[in-house]
C-alpha positions in Angstrom: 0.0 0.0 0.0 1.3 3.5 -0.9 2.2 5.9 1.8 -0.1 8.9 2.1 1.7 12.1 1.2 0.4 15.3 3.0 -1.3 17.7 0.7 0.0 21.2 0.1 -3.6 22.6 -0.2 -4.4 25.9 1.5 -7.6 27.9 1.6 -7.7 31.2 -0.3 -7.1 33.5 2.8 -4.0 31.5 3.8 -2.6 31.6 0.3 -3.2 35.4 0.0 -1.7 36.0 3.4 1.4 34.0 2.5 1.7 35.8 -0.8 1.5 39.2 0.9 4.1 38.2 3.4 6.5 36.6 0.9 6.5 39.6 -1.4 6.4 42.2 1.4 3.1 43.7 0.3 1.3 43.3 3.7 2.0 46.9 4.8 0.6 48.5 1.6 -2.4 46.2 1.6 -3.1 47.0 5.3 -2.8 50.7 4.5 -5.4 50.5 1.8 -7.7 48.5 4.1 -7.4 51.1 6.8 -8.1 54.0 4.5 -11.2 52.2 3.1 -12.3 51.2 6.7 -12.4 54.9 7.7 -15.1 55.5 5.1 -17.0 52.3 5.9 -16.8 52.6 9.8 -17.6 56.3 10.1 -20.2 56.5 7.4 -21.0 59.0 4.6 -21.5 62.1 6.8 -17.9 61.9 8.2 -16.5 60.9 4.8 -17.9 64.1 3.3 -16.2 66.1 6.1 -12.8 64.4 5.4 -10.4 66.3 3.2 -7.4 64.0 3.4 -6.2 60.9 5.1 -3.0 58.9 5.2 -1.3 56.2 7.3 2.2 56.7 8.6 3.9 54.2 10.9 0.5 52.7 12.1 -0.8 56.2 12.8 -3.9 57.3 10.9 -3.7 61.0 10.1 -7.0 62.6 9.0 -7.8 66.2 8.1 -11.4 67.3 8.6 -13.2 70.4 7.3 -15.1 71.1 10.5 -13.7 71.8 13.9 -16.9 70.7 15.6 -16.7 67.2 13.9 -13.0 67.0 14.9 -13.8 67.7 18.6 -16.7 65.1 18.5 -14.4 62.4 17.0 -11.6 63.2 19.5 -14.0 62.2 22.3 -14.5 58.7 20.8 -10.9 58.3 19.4 -10.2 55.0 21.2 -13.5 53.5 19.9 -12.7 54.6 16.4 -9.3 52.9 16.6 -10.7 49.7 17.9 -13.5 49.7 15.3 -11.1 50.2 12.4 -8.8 47.5 13.7 -11.7 45.1 14.1 -12.9 46.0 10.6 -9.4 45.2 9.2 -9.0 42.1 11.3 -5.7 43.0 12.9 -4.0 45.8 14.8 -3.4 48.0 11.7 -3.4 51.3 13.6 -2.2 52.3 17.0 -3.1 56.0 17.1 -5.3 58.5 15.3 -4.4 62.1 14.7 -7.2 64.5 13.7 -6.5 68.0 12.5 
């Protein structure tokens, strides 16, 4: 009887994760996920108030048009960080700077 050889099969998420790690694309991929998560988590009203956003060293930097909206978001800053990380599925950001 022939010996059973273990299969090299992977599900799609494992294969994609391995691909991103091997070719060092994880950071850029996570950056894109975080920037899209800002729009999805905070909704269209905040998205309309957002003039620019970027990710630098796990810090999401967002510029807003309204000082009132900025103050309101600063009060729930930790909740926004945890919601975005949960949406992305990993700790993609550690801090949020609003200006």
